[in-house]
Backbone of each chain as ProteinMPNN parsed JSONL, in Angstrom:
{"seq_chain_A": "MTSPESGVLHVAIVSAPIDVAALLSRAQAPGVGAVSLFLGTVRDLNDGRPVSGMEYEAYAPMAVSELRAIAEETCGRIDGLRLVVEHRVGTLAIGEASVAIIAAHAHRAQAMDAARDVIETLKQRVPIWKREHYLSGDREWIDPTKVRA", "coords_chain_A": {"N_chain_A": [[184.36, 259.802, 60.408], [184.739, 256.882, 62.271], [187.188, 255.594, 64.427], [189.009, 252.623, 65.365], [189.157, 251.6, 68.913], [191.75, 250.917, 69.691], [194.963, 249.676, 68.368], [196.471, 249.108, 65.129], [196.335, 251.902, 63.261], [197.078, 253.16, 60.914], [199.218, 252.589, 58.248], [201.837, 253.345, 56.04], [203.707, 253.811, 52.952], [204.904, 256.675, 51.537], [205.157, 259.209, 48.946], [204.764, 261.925, 49.038], [205.426, 264.866, 51.07], [205.436, 264.171, 54.623], [202.59, 264.673, 56.524], [202.503, 265.757, 59.487], [200.712, 266.852, 61.357], [198.234, 265.864, 60.438], [198.589, 263.126, 60.826], [198.936, 263.001, 63.635], [196.315, 263.713, 64.419], [194.985, 261.528, 63.627], [195.793, 259.718, 65.569], [194.755, 260.522, 67.827], [192.331, 260.226, 70.467], [189.553, 259.931, 72.76], [190.276, 258.471, 75.031], [193.021, 258.627, 75.18], [195.957, 259.501, 76.822], [198.52, 260.156, 76.44], [200.765, 260.973, 73.89], [203.255, 259.808, 71.857], [205.642, 261.022, 69.681], [207.714, 260.053, 67.035], [210.094, 261.407, 64.837], [212.043, 260.858, 62.056], [214.673, 262.642, 60.736], [216.287, 264.322, 57.983], [219.726, 265.017, 58.141], [222.422, 267.399, 58.008], [224.99, 266.467, 58.027], [227.081, 263.613, 57.965], [229.082, 261.261, 59.32], [231.134, 263.175, 59.286], [230.981, 264.188, 56.759], [229.697, 266.675, 54.68], [226.272, 266.81, 53.928], [223.845, 267.062, 51.379], [221.323, 266.217, 50.841], [218.943, 263.486, 50.858], [218.174, 260.294, 49.525], [215.455, 258.175, 49.312], [214.593, 254.77, 48.903], [212.232, 252.178, 48.403], [211.168, 248.717, 48.738], [208.289, 248.62, 47.936], [205.68, 247.076, 48.373], [206.471, 245.002, 50.086], [207.668, 246.512, 52.108], [205.496, 247.849, 53.208], [204.051, 245.633, 54.164], [205.864, 244.575, 56.023], [206.16, 246.735, 57.758], [203.513, 246.928, 58.729], [203.343, 244.379, 59.972], [205.242, 244.746, 62.064], [204.044, 246.849, 63.436], [201.753, 245.652, 64.229], [202.695, 243.554, 65.875], [203.742, 245.107, 67.877], [201.482, 246.371, 68.961], [200.263, 244.054, 69.843], [201.813, 243.473, 72.023], [201.495, 245.586, 73.723], [198.805, 246.517, 75.317], [196.011, 248.36, 74.417], [197.197, 250.236, 72.852], [197.554, 252.81, 70.271], [198.487, 253.062, 66.956], [200.395, 254.821, 64.459], [202.024, 254.798, 61.483], [204.337, 256.082, 59.153], [206.335, 256.075, 56.264], [208.559, 257.913, 54.244], [209.424, 258.054, 50.723], [211.743, 258.794, 48.045], [213.366, 261.885, 46.96], [214.757, 263.77, 49.553], [215.037, 266.899, 51.325], [217.403, 268.589, 53.417], [216.397, 268.473, 56.782], [213.859, 267.564, 56.314], [211.171, 265.196, 57.092], [211.708, 261.762, 57.145], [210.487, 259.568, 58.277], [207.678, 258.873, 60.333], [206.449, 258.11, 63.406], [203.879, 257.419, 65.448], [202.655, 256.951, 68.546], [200.024, 256.33, 70.643], [198.516, 256.264, 73.765], [196.887, 255.452, 76.871], [198.669, 256.018, 78.874], [201.956, 257.388, 79.482], [204.407, 255.809, 79.568], [203.907, 253.491, 78.083], [203.393, 254.575, 75.571], [205.754, 255.841, 74.825], [207.602, 253.781, 74.953], [206.563, 252.199, 72.877], [206.889, 253.77, 70.552], [209.641, 253.862, 70.378], [210.322, 251.069, 70.178], [209.065, 250.499, 67.659], [210.628, 252.077, 65.77], [213.17, 251.076, 66.146], [212.943, 248.431, 65.34], [211.975, 248.704, 62.772], [214.272, 249.733, 61.486], [215.726, 247.415, 61.479], [214.424, 245.53, 59.836], [212.773, 246.313, 57.677], [212.392, 246.653, 54.212], [213.833, 249.142, 53.019], [215.906, 251.607, 51.659], [218.675, 254.036, 51.73], [220.212, 256.736, 50.089], [222.88, 258.882, 50.402], [223.298, 262.143, 49.476], [226.073, 264.072, 48.756], [227.621, 267.212, 49.452], [229.789, 267.497, 47.882], [229.049, 266.336, 45.509], [229.064, 263.616, 45.215], [227.373, 260.431, 45.619], [226.062, 258.045, 47.764], [225.027, 254.75, 48.691], [223.716, 253.82, 51.875], [225.072, 251.59, 54.16], [224.288, 249.987, 56.884], [225.459, 247.785, 57.955], [228.169, 247.887, 57.584], [231.059, 249.111, 59.006], [232.307, 252.265, 58.802], [235.433, 253.315, 57.465]], "CA_chain_A": [[184.861, 258.452, 60.416], [185.184, 256.467, 63.625], [188.368, 254.687, 64.414], [188.889, 251.656, 66.478], [189.721, 252.004, 70.217], [193.204, 250.653, 69.766], [195.451, 248.89, 67.247], [197.201, 249.741, 64.015], [195.332, 252.787, 62.632], [197.467, 253.682, 59.612], [200.596, 252.331, 57.892], [201.898, 253.74, 54.618], [204.94, 254.349, 52.306], [204.398, 257.811, 50.773], [206.132, 259.967, 48.268], [204.677, 263.305, 49.326], [205.886, 265.149, 52.437], [204.58, 263.656, 55.707], [201.746, 265.598, 57.193], [202.508, 265.265, 60.894], [199.492, 267.235, 62.055], [197.213, 264.937, 60.081], [198.859, 261.873, 61.452], [198.663, 263.146, 64.97], [194.925, 263.698, 64.537], [194.523, 260.133, 63.485], [196.121, 258.93, 66.744], [194.0, 261.101, 69.008], [191.052, 259.565, 70.857], [189.153, 260.465, 74.089], [190.992, 257.676, 76.048], [194.45, 258.845, 75.033], [196.494, 260.502, 77.775], [199.976, 260.341, 76.088], [201.049, 260.716, 72.514], [204.633, 259.962, 71.566], [205.869, 261.19, 68.183], [209.172, 260.0, 66.63], [210.377, 261.776, 63.512], [213.416, 260.745, 61.56], [214.76, 263.783, 59.725], [217.535, 264.307, 57.133], [220.623, 265.955, 58.763], [223.36, 267.964, 57.026], [226.285, 265.93, 58.302], [227.148, 262.285, 58.319], [230.516, 260.82, 59.347], [232.019, 264.255, 58.977], [230.767, 264.614, 55.325], [228.516, 267.562, 54.456], [225.174, 266.19, 53.158], [222.899, 268.062, 50.764], [220.032, 265.664, 50.801], [218.779, 262.036, 51.027], [217.179, 259.735, 48.553], [215.028, 256.892, 49.882], [213.932, 253.842, 47.957], [211.579, 251.031, 49.198], [210.44, 247.605, 48.021], [207.094, 249.124, 48.669], [204.734, 246.203, 48.91], [207.016, 244.296, 51.25], [207.914, 247.475, 53.177], [204.235, 248.079, 53.857], [203.626, 244.47, 54.935], [206.723, 244.467, 57.179], [205.787, 247.801, 58.67], [202.283, 246.533, 59.332], [203.593, 243.309, 60.901], [205.922, 245.327, 63.258], [203.052, 247.602, 64.193], [200.714, 244.629, 64.901], [203.386, 242.951, 66.999], [203.859, 246.135, 68.985], [200.146, 246.473, 69.516], [200.014, 242.806, 70.559], [202.536, 243.449, 73.283], [201.004, 246.767, 74.483], [197.31, 246.568, 75.238], [195.343, 249.733, 74.344], [198.028, 251.193, 72.004], [197.099, 253.243, 68.946], [199.713, 253.307, 66.27], [200.274, 255.326, 63.113], [203.402, 254.715, 60.97], [204.445, 256.475, 57.747], [207.777, 256.274, 55.841], [208.6, 258.656, 52.935], [210.489, 257.679, 49.671], [212.032, 259.919, 47.051], [214.489, 262.744, 47.354], [214.378, 264.653, 50.635], [215.958, 267.995, 51.612], [217.796, 268.647, 54.838], [215.33, 268.815, 57.695], [212.566, 266.945, 56.074], [210.97, 264.004, 57.784], [211.71, 260.494, 56.352], [209.601, 258.617, 58.9], [206.94, 259.376, 61.411], [205.813, 256.967, 64.195], [202.998, 258.071, 66.436], [202.132, 255.926, 69.472], [199.099, 256.941, 71.568], [198.131, 255.32, 74.827], [196.376, 256.106, 78.067], [199.792, 256.319, 79.715], [203.13, 257.756, 78.741], [205.486, 254.768, 79.411], [203.611, 252.543, 76.957], [203.419, 255.396, 74.343], [207.183, 256.152, 74.506], [208.23, 252.481, 74.651], [206.132, 251.67, 71.62], [207.551, 254.47, 69.445], [211.024, 253.423, 70.24], [210.337, 249.729, 69.618], [208.775, 250.499, 66.257], [211.748, 252.674, 64.952], [214.393, 250.175, 66.188], [212.607, 247.229, 64.608], [211.916, 249.176, 61.394], [215.608, 249.807, 60.956], [216.334, 246.076, 61.31], [213.811, 244.537, 58.968], [211.877, 246.855, 56.696], [213.289, 246.865, 53.011], [214.003, 250.602, 52.646], [217.271, 252.037, 51.521], [218.866, 255.499, 51.595], [221.426, 257.169, 49.447], [223.206, 260.174, 50.779], [223.839, 263.096, 48.434], [227.007, 264.886, 49.47], [227.815, 268.548, 48.87], [230.857, 267.268, 46.847], [228.406, 265.816, 44.313], [229.055, 262.178, 45.358], [226.195, 259.785, 46.217], [226.437, 256.718, 48.32], [224.037, 254.011, 49.461], [224.149, 253.648, 53.213], [225.084, 250.215, 54.503], [224.487, 250.053, 58.312], [226.214, 246.606, 58.37], [229.561, 248.25, 57.396], [231.672, 250.189, 59.796], [233.158, 253.083, 57.905], [236.864, 253.604, 57.832]], "C_chain_A": [[185.183, 258.04, 61.827], [186.36, 255.543, 63.477], [188.253, 253.754, 65.563], [189.466, 252.212, 67.836], [191.19, 251.914, 70.289], [193.605, 249.809, 68.626], [196.221, 249.748, 66.261], [196.265, 250.637, 63.23], [195.789, 253.15, 61.231], [198.978, 253.249, 59.386], [200.769, 252.588, 56.439], [203.367, 254.074, 54.276], [204.346, 255.494, 51.374], [205.515, 258.487, 50.013], [206.005, 261.517, 48.54], [205.152, 263.623, 50.729], [204.923, 264.648, 53.479], [203.914, 264.809, 56.378], [201.568, 265.222, 58.652], [201.196, 265.601, 61.626], [198.354, 266.285, 61.711], [197.326, 263.539, 60.743], [198.56, 261.923, 62.943], [197.125, 263.17, 65.272], [194.3, 262.329, 64.469], [194.737, 259.362, 64.818], [195.308, 259.316, 67.922], [192.694, 260.264, 69.285], [190.748, 260.046, 72.309], [189.982, 259.736, 75.157], [192.448, 257.823, 76.045], [194.912, 259.884, 76.083], [197.893, 260.829, 77.44], [200.083, 260.06, 74.63], [202.576, 260.911, 72.285], [204.907, 259.988, 70.066], [207.364, 261.019, 67.966], [209.244, 260.513, 65.182], [211.762, 261.487, 63.14], [213.548, 261.882, 60.572], [216.132, 263.679, 59.065], [218.503, 265.397, 57.772], [221.726, 266.301, 57.762], [224.757, 267.445, 57.131], [226.258, 264.544, 58.58], [228.566, 261.777, 58.24], [231.445, 261.925, 58.911], [231.826, 264.718, 57.518], [229.561, 265.471, 55.282], [227.504, 266.91, 53.543], [224.263, 267.202, 52.661], [221.497, 267.524, 50.722], [220.081, 264.108, 50.876], [217.76, 261.547, 50.127], [216.759, 258.399, 49.203], [214.364, 256.089, 48.876], [213.349, 252.687, 48.858], [211.172, 249.963, 48.189], [209.054, 247.686, 48.612], [206.07, 248.055, 49.15], [205.144, 245.426, 50.046], [207.236, 245.249, 52.411], [206.602, 247.745, 53.929], [203.826, 246.849, 54.757], [204.508, 244.261, 56.147], [206.455, 245.561, 58.249], [204.444, 247.461, 59.426], [202.48, 245.373, 60.336], [204.282, 243.809, 62.204], [204.865, 246.055, 64.082], [202.118, 246.682, 64.933], [201.434, 243.937, 66.041], [203.49, 243.824, 68.152], [202.517, 246.23, 69.722], [199.787, 245.239, 70.306], [200.687, 242.738, 71.947], [202.021, 244.532, 74.22], [199.551, 246.944, 74.337], [196.861, 248.075, 75.209], [196.144, 250.715, 73.499], [197.346, 251.538, 70.737], [198.241, 253.604, 68.152], [199.502, 253.825, 64.851], [201.79, 255.349, 62.675], [203.44, 255.142, 59.474], [205.92, 256.671, 57.466], [207.685, 256.94, 54.431], [209.612, 258.006, 51.972], [210.626, 258.851, 48.751], [213.217, 260.763, 47.607], [214.037, 263.807, 48.436], [215.488, 265.707, 50.876], [216.397, 267.907, 53.1], [216.615, 269.117, 55.726], [213.971, 268.198, 57.446], [212.438, 265.592, 56.758], [210.9, 262.835, 56.855], [210.691, 259.504, 56.908], [208.956, 259.3, 60.056], [206.284, 258.149, 62.108], [205.072, 257.728, 65.364], [202.337, 256.923, 67.354], [201.312, 256.673, 70.541], [198.636, 255.946, 72.566], [197.521, 256.163, 75.988], [197.493, 256.701, 78.882], [201.132, 256.531, 79.018], [204.244, 256.701, 78.535], [205.17, 253.934, 78.196], [203.73, 253.336, 75.601], [204.901, 255.514, 73.961], [207.883, 254.884, 74.219], [207.861, 251.966, 73.171], [206.723, 252.458, 70.426], [208.986, 254.017, 69.283], [211.162, 251.968, 69.688], [210.074, 249.69, 68.116], [209.982, 250.989, 65.385], [212.916, 251.681, 64.943], [214.111, 248.949, 65.364], [212.542, 247.527, 63.135], [213.333, 249.214, 60.725], [216.237, 248.419, 60.736], [215.722, 245.314, 60.116], [212.918, 245.058, 57.861], [212.781, 247.159, 55.338], [213.154, 248.286, 52.45], [215.496, 250.911, 52.678], [217.483, 253.596, 51.379], [220.239, 255.733, 50.995], [221.713, 258.643, 49.823], [223.736, 260.918, 49.587], [224.778, 264.082, 49.186], [227.175, 266.248, 48.727], [228.868, 268.397, 47.778], [230.322, 266.798, 45.548], [228.383, 264.262, 44.337], [227.724, 261.772, 45.901], [226.59, 258.408, 46.691], [225.281, 256.014, 49.068], [224.57, 253.742, 50.88], [224.065, 252.218, 53.51], [225.359, 250.131, 56.01], [225.33, 248.807, 58.811], [227.729, 246.856, 58.289], [229.899, 249.343, 58.344], [232.617, 250.997, 58.865], [234.562, 253.31, 58.414], [237.019, 255.042, 58.32]], "O_chain_A": [[185.853, 258.792, 62.535], [186.483, 254.807, 62.499], [187.563, 253.986, 66.555], [190.191, 253.207, 67.832], [191.833, 252.768, 70.899], [192.747, 249.251, 67.942], [196.562, 250.905, 66.508], [195.409, 250.087, 62.538], [194.932, 253.436, 60.395], [199.848, 253.514, 60.215], [199.96, 252.121, 55.636], [204.145, 254.529, 55.115], [203.439, 255.268, 50.573], [206.684, 258.365, 50.377], [206.94, 262.287, 48.321], [205.274, 262.7, 51.534], [203.711, 264.685, 53.266], [204.55, 265.792, 56.758], [200.648, 264.495, 59.026], [200.65, 264.797, 62.382], [197.575, 265.925, 62.594], [196.347, 262.906, 61.138], [197.981, 260.977, 63.477], [196.715, 262.67, 66.32], [193.297, 262.008, 65.107], [193.959, 258.467, 65.148], [195.173, 258.569, 68.891], [192.095, 259.697, 68.371], [191.655, 260.524, 72.989], [190.364, 260.378, 76.136], [193.111, 257.184, 76.862], [194.347, 260.97, 76.206], [198.468, 261.711, 78.078], [199.573, 259.05, 74.145], [203.112, 262.0, 72.484], [204.475, 259.121, 69.306], [208.182, 261.701, 68.583], [208.461, 260.039, 64.359], [212.656, 261.865, 63.897], [212.701, 262.086, 59.702], [217.023, 263.0, 59.574], [218.108, 266.555, 57.911], [221.935, 265.581, 56.786], [225.643, 267.911, 56.416], [225.446, 264.167, 59.425], [229.192, 261.858, 57.183], [232.441, 261.664, 58.237], [232.534, 265.639, 57.111], [228.502, 265.086, 55.776], [227.874, 266.485, 52.448], [223.902, 268.129, 53.385], [220.551, 268.299, 50.58], [221.161, 263.521, 50.948], [216.696, 262.13, 49.918], [217.609, 257.598, 49.592], [213.628, 256.619, 48.044], [213.91, 252.316, 49.889], [210.886, 250.222, 47.02], [208.679, 247.004, 49.565], [205.63, 248.156, 50.295], [204.336, 245.159, 50.936], [207.028, 244.879, 53.566], [206.605, 247.855, 55.155], [203.351, 246.993, 55.884], [204.024, 243.829, 57.194], [206.52, 245.317, 59.454], [204.323, 247.705, 60.627], [201.875, 245.369, 61.408], [203.948, 243.355, 63.298], [204.805, 245.888, 65.301], [201.752, 246.904, 66.087], [200.835, 243.743, 67.099], [203.352, 243.39, 69.296], [202.457, 246.173, 70.95], [199.095, 245.328, 71.32], [200.223, 242.074, 72.874], [202.122, 244.372, 75.436], [199.086, 247.473, 73.327], [197.372, 248.897, 75.969], [195.807, 251.897, 73.437], [196.641, 250.714, 70.155], [199.007, 254.449, 68.615], [198.608, 253.384, 64.129], [202.663, 255.84, 63.39], [202.68, 254.629, 58.652], [206.66, 257.292, 58.229], [206.866, 256.573, 53.588], [210.599, 257.444, 52.446], [209.786, 259.747, 48.677], [213.916, 260.393, 48.55], [213.103, 264.585, 48.238], [216.675, 265.456, 50.669], [215.778, 267.205, 53.9], [215.934, 270.086, 55.388], [213.058, 268.302, 58.265], [213.436, 264.909, 56.989], [210.145, 262.857, 55.883], [210.103, 258.713, 56.17], [209.54, 260.175, 60.695], [205.665, 257.298, 61.469], [205.643, 258.535, 66.098], [201.569, 256.088, 66.876], [201.836, 257.532, 71.249], [198.374, 254.807, 72.182], [197.643, 257.387, 76.042], [197.327, 257.746, 79.51], [201.394, 255.866, 78.015], [204.924, 256.683, 77.509], [206.042, 253.685, 77.364], [204.142, 252.754, 74.598], [205.23, 255.284, 72.797], [208.714, 254.855, 73.311], [208.677, 251.431, 72.42], [207.025, 251.859, 69.394], [209.47, 253.819, 68.169], [212.015, 251.697, 68.843], [210.743, 248.966, 67.378], [210.3, 250.362, 64.374], [213.563, 251.462, 63.919], [215.034, 248.458, 64.714], [212.99, 246.724, 62.317], [213.525, 248.789, 59.586], [217.149, 248.26, 59.925], [216.418, 244.54, 59.459], [212.338, 244.242, 57.145], [213.793, 247.853, 55.426], [212.413, 248.529, 51.498], [216.224, 250.526, 53.593], [216.582, 254.327, 50.968], [221.234, 255.08, 51.308], [220.888, 259.525, 49.587], [224.518, 260.394, 48.794], [224.363, 264.802, 50.094], [226.894, 266.365, 47.534], [228.818, 269.147, 46.804], [231.034, 266.836, 44.545], [227.7, 263.67, 43.501], [227.013, 262.553, 46.534], [227.376, 257.712, 46.05], [224.648, 256.596, 49.948], [225.757, 253.466, 51.05], [223.059, 251.603, 53.155], [226.521, 250.193, 56.414], [225.831, 248.802, 59.936], [228.499, 246.097, 58.878], [229.189, 250.338, 58.495], [233.553, 250.475, 58.26], [234.82, 253.47, 59.607], [238.123, 255.461, 58.666]]}, "seq_chain_B": "MSISVLLFASYADAFGARQLEVPLEAPCQVADLVRVIRTMPGGDRLPAAPLVAVNRTWVPEATAVNVGDEIALIPPVAGG", "coords_chain_B": {"N_chain_B": [[214.046, 226.461, 33.37], [213.022, 229.947, 33.777], [213.715, 232.444, 36.064], [212.427, 235.388, 37.488], [213.922, 238.141, 39.069], [213.807, 240.726, 41.411], [215.549, 243.732, 41.882], [217.139, 246.174, 43.953], [218.203, 249.487, 44.966], [221.552, 249.553, 45.872], [222.126, 247.08, 44.724], [220.636, 247.118, 42.415], [222.097, 249.132, 41.088], [224.456, 247.747, 40.816], [223.977, 245.729, 38.945], [223.05, 247.28, 36.935], [220.273, 247.242, 36.387], [216.829, 246.76, 37.234], [215.569, 244.438, 37.392], [216.162, 241.004, 36.95], [216.429, 238.222, 34.598], [216.801, 235.037, 35.319], [218.294, 232.083, 34.25], [217.529, 228.737, 35.019], [217.867, 225.344, 36.335], [215.26, 223.341, 37.17], [214.491, 221.223, 39.998], [215.072, 224.088, 42.223], [216.769, 226.033, 44.681], [216.896, 228.967, 46.786], [219.596, 229.398, 47.338], [220.862, 228.265, 45.135], [220.007, 229.946, 43.11], [221.141, 232.379, 43.84], [223.831, 231.74, 43.513], [224.05, 231.445, 40.75], [223.327, 234.017, 39.867], [225.394, 235.416, 40.98], [227.42, 234.903, 39.098], [226.799, 236.39, 36.989], [227.075, 239.412, 34.936], [228.249, 242.024, 36.981], [227.684, 240.649, 39.241], [229.76, 240.144, 40.91], [229.717, 242.089, 42.835], [227.903, 241.335, 44.719], [227.188, 240.02, 47.978], [228.128, 236.779, 49.325], [225.981, 235.572, 50.514], [223.343, 237.082, 50.21], [220.518, 238.887, 51.514], [217.277, 237.546, 50.978], [214.001, 237.777, 49.686], [211.075, 235.942, 49.236], [208.126, 236.1, 47.647], [207.435, 238.365, 49.161], [208.37, 237.841, 51.692], [210.846, 237.284, 54.154], [213.269, 234.826, 53.641], [215.154, 231.772, 54.368], [218.188, 230.465, 52.801], [217.81, 227.823, 51.89], [215.303, 227.691, 50.822], [212.809, 226.622, 48.511], [212.577, 227.667, 45.1], [210.169, 228.748, 42.671], [208.812, 229.048, 39.351], [207.165, 232.063, 38.751], [207.092, 232.835, 41.372], [207.566, 235.774, 43.422], [210.534, 237.122, 43.657], [213.075, 238.704, 45.44], [216.204, 240.315, 45.738], [217.707, 241.598, 48.513], [219.385, 244.41, 49.497], [221.456, 245.481, 52.303], [219.333, 246.773, 54.773], [218.243, 250.163, 55.449], [216.333, 251.829, 56.534], [214.435, 254.568, 58.02]], "CA_chain_B": [[213.065, 227.519, 33.662], [213.61, 231.26, 34.026], [213.163, 233.122, 37.271], [212.563, 236.853, 37.594], [214.517, 238.568, 40.386], [213.756, 242.113, 41.657], [216.725, 244.401, 42.457], [216.921, 247.446, 44.524], [219.275, 250.245, 45.547], [222.941, 249.258, 45.482], [222.168, 245.971, 43.898], [220.16, 247.558, 41.11], [223.254, 249.8, 40.506], [225.585, 246.776, 40.457], [223.646, 245.042, 37.706], [222.512, 248.275, 35.922], [218.927, 246.782, 35.997], [215.958, 246.599, 38.35], [215.044, 243.076, 37.295], [216.969, 240.087, 36.168], [215.837, 236.963, 34.314], [217.836, 233.97, 35.623], [218.009, 230.652, 33.802], [217.896, 227.744, 36.133], [217.272, 223.937, 36.169], [214.232, 222.973, 38.257], [214.154, 222.148, 41.144], [216.222, 224.78, 42.761], [216.585, 226.7, 45.948], [217.42, 230.321, 46.802], [221.081, 229.399, 47.284], [221.312, 228.002, 43.739], [219.64, 231.121, 42.381], [222.142, 233.346, 44.159], [225.122, 231.294, 42.927], [224.006, 231.849, 39.36], [223.326, 235.499, 39.794], [226.76, 235.987, 41.227], [228.248, 234.703, 37.914], [226.289, 237.381, 35.917], [227.892, 240.69, 34.973], [227.908, 242.89, 38.139], [227.414, 239.751, 40.397], [230.873, 240.208, 41.92], [229.419, 243.066, 43.872], [226.918, 240.79, 45.673], [227.748, 239.188, 48.96], [227.866, 235.371, 49.048], [224.637, 235.187, 51.014], [222.525, 238.189, 50.361], [219.122, 238.713, 52.022], [216.385, 237.231, 49.923], [212.587, 237.703, 50.05], [210.21, 235.255, 48.28], [206.676, 236.507, 47.803], [207.45, 239.447, 50.134], [208.627, 237.345, 53.074], [212.227, 236.876, 54.275], [213.477, 233.321, 53.574], [216.523, 231.17, 54.371], [218.695, 230.063, 51.462], [217.361, 226.473, 51.52], [213.904, 227.756, 50.361], [212.623, 226.347, 47.069], [211.978, 228.764, 44.213], [209.366, 228.234, 41.579], [208.355, 230.001, 38.354], [205.925, 232.78, 39.225], [207.397, 233.393, 42.715], [208.117, 237.108, 43.465], [211.888, 236.99, 44.333], [213.859, 239.964, 45.546], [217.456, 240.425, 46.487], [217.534, 242.724, 49.399], [220.543, 244.946, 50.08], [221.389, 245.817, 53.72], [218.238, 247.719, 54.857], [218.694, 251.408, 56.008], [215.217, 252.788, 56.655], [214.479, 255.467, 59.201]], "C_chain_B": [[213.838, 228.887, 33.826], [212.93, 231.886, 35.174], [213.454, 234.614, 37.22], [213.012, 237.257, 38.986], [214.419, 240.096, 40.415], [215.072, 242.591, 42.271], [216.429, 245.796, 42.956], [218.236, 248.166, 44.898], [220.636, 249.883, 45.064], [223.006, 248.064, 44.578], [221.586, 246.233, 42.428], [221.373, 248.303, 40.349], [224.281, 248.785, 40.03], [225.273, 246.068, 39.145], [223.118, 245.984, 36.601], [221.074, 247.868, 35.551], [218.075, 246.732, 37.281], [215.313, 245.271, 38.443], [216.019, 242.243, 36.444], [216.122, 238.866, 35.821], [216.962, 235.915, 34.436], [217.513, 232.652, 35.117], [218.449, 229.703, 34.775], [217.209, 226.4, 35.803], [216.407, 223.751, 37.368], [214.645, 221.553, 38.762], [215.327, 222.901, 41.64], [215.755, 225.609, 43.992], [217.189, 228.095, 45.819], [218.886, 230.345, 46.667], [221.581, 229.101, 45.86], [221.091, 229.256, 42.902], [220.756, 232.144, 42.637], [223.496, 232.992, 43.523], [225.125, 231.653, 41.481], [224.057, 233.22, 39.194], [224.672, 236.062, 39.99], [227.737, 235.832, 40.066], [227.896, 235.684, 36.785], [227.086, 238.668, 36.062], [227.41, 241.593, 36.119], [227.729, 242.024, 39.475], [228.52, 239.697, 41.404], [230.686, 241.216, 43.002], [228.347, 242.648, 44.921], [227.676, 239.969, 46.685], [227.397, 237.688, 48.709], [226.485, 234.903, 49.477], [223.804, 236.382, 51.284], [221.15, 237.951, 50.967], [218.276, 238.501, 50.849], [214.898, 237.232, 50.454], [211.938, 236.902, 48.864], [208.805, 235.563, 48.622], [206.584, 237.449, 49.045], [207.711, 239.047, 51.494], [210.18, 236.98, 53.101], [212.345, 235.393, 54.384], [214.923, 232.944, 53.78], [216.882, 230.598, 52.973], [218.275, 228.668, 50.991], [215.914, 226.49, 50.942], [213.841, 227.439, 48.905], [212.098, 227.513, 46.331], [211.346, 228.165, 43.049], [209.066, 229.428, 40.564], [207.083, 230.7, 38.911], [206.064, 233.342, 40.657], [207.907, 234.84, 42.484], [209.421, 237.079, 44.333], [212.577, 238.309, 44.255], [215.082, 239.766, 46.261], [217.52, 241.708, 47.273], [218.916, 243.223, 49.934], [220.387, 245.26, 51.552], [220.359, 246.944, 53.888], [218.753, 248.943, 55.708], [217.51, 252.337, 56.077], [215.37, 253.67, 57.897], [215.056, 256.871, 58.905]], "O_chain_B": [[215.057, 228.946, 33.98], [211.702, 231.872, 35.269], [214.576, 235.04, 36.946], [212.501, 236.737, 39.977], [214.923, 240.728, 39.487], [215.643, 241.893, 43.109], [215.565, 246.497, 42.429], [219.257, 247.516, 45.119], [220.848, 249.913, 43.851], [223.881, 248.02, 43.713], [222.012, 245.646, 41.433], [221.592, 248.097, 39.155], [224.894, 248.947, 38.974], [226.164, 245.828, 38.33], [222.787, 245.549, 35.498], [220.681, 248.153, 34.42], [218.661, 246.663, 38.361], [214.604, 244.965, 39.402], [216.581, 242.675, 35.437], [215.229, 238.483, 36.577], [217.949, 235.959, 33.701], [216.494, 232.094, 35.523], [219.551, 229.776, 35.319], [216.18, 226.324, 35.131], [216.839, 224.001, 38.494], [215.121, 220.76, 37.951], [216.464, 222.446, 41.514], [214.572, 225.821, 44.257], [217.908, 228.378, 44.861], [219.426, 231.202, 45.967], [222.61, 229.631, 45.439], [221.927, 229.585, 42.06], [221.264, 232.723, 41.677], [224.212, 233.875, 43.052], [226.144, 232.142, 40.994], [224.845, 233.662, 38.358], [225.091, 237.011, 39.328], [228.758, 236.519, 40.018], [228.598, 235.785, 35.779], [227.668, 238.976, 37.102], [226.216, 241.887, 36.184], [227.641, 242.543, 40.587], [228.337, 239.294, 42.553], [231.415, 241.21, 43.994], [227.952, 243.4, 45.812], [228.661, 239.307, 46.358], [226.467, 237.39, 47.96], [225.903, 233.985, 48.901], [223.553, 236.71, 52.444], [220.674, 236.817, 50.907], [218.46, 239.145, 49.816], [214.627, 236.736, 51.547], [212.216, 237.154, 47.692], [208.34, 235.323, 49.736], [205.692, 237.278, 49.875], [207.352, 239.764, 52.427], [210.698, 236.427, 52.132], [211.605, 234.758, 55.135], [215.825, 233.698, 53.415], [216.029, 230.307, 52.134], [218.377, 228.369, 49.801], [215.369, 225.436, 50.614], [214.675, 227.895, 48.124], [211.276, 228.274, 46.842], [211.852, 227.206, 42.466], [209.081, 230.604, 40.927], [206.143, 230.093, 39.423], [205.283, 234.189, 41.091], [208.586, 235.11, 41.493], [209.372, 237.019, 45.562], [212.668, 238.949, 43.207], [215.088, 239.117, 47.307], [217.394, 242.794, 46.708], [219.542, 242.53, 50.736], [219.253, 245.304, 52.03], [220.478, 247.974, 53.225], [219.6, 248.762, 56.583], [217.629, 253.511, 55.727], [216.3, 253.525, 58.691], [215.144, 257.705, 59.806]]}, "name": "protein", "num_of_chains": 2, "seq": "MTSPESGVLHVAIVSAPIDVAALLSRAQAPGVGAVSLFLGTVRDLNDGRPVSGMEYEAYAPMAVSELRAIAEETCGRIDGLRLVVEHRVGTLAIGEASVAIIAAHAHRAQAMDAARDVIETLKQRVPIWKREHYLSGDREWIDPTKVRAMSISVLLFASYADAFGARQLEVPLEAPCQVADLVRVIRTMPGGDRLPAAPLVAVNRTWVPEATAVNVGDEIALIPPVAGG"}
């Protein structure tokens, strides 16, 4: 399968574990000199509370269209960029990847800027939610607009 | 008319449902819809002006809503 020289190569919301190696191979191309990979992973502590896992929910059709729009806007700003974005939903264990962003470019500055732009914008406007599962047995939806006491 | 509204995450928990059927007089706007939803059981847990998407696009509260639109109340997003 041939892939285009640049642009949005792949955007998806998935329930299976993210296959980072497969996504990296999608981003590769002969003209690529820099590949920036961002992974968001589930950590075992948040605000001092021990976390046992994380549950992600998405408004999937809108999440895909917003992710695609963000990816296309980023490619519109950075000529020659190749982008791959995948976000997982469902219940994840500590250490598992919830999101992967791969930005490939001829040069490192563009690749690294693009990966950062996509994750920051994703956090602002893609309809995805997460509920932390605590070791205590409690569960709580995360609201980034609230400052916790 | 009756408008279907999709709920997610904390809002789905608040109403104990993933979809609401909301009776409304036409014509109406997103703000009218939200006002009615806030009077329904569980509606006290909604903010006065929640984020709303119509047909999978973010909209301001002055947007008209029509039967057949895909309307979603969107809790504060927390992807990543």
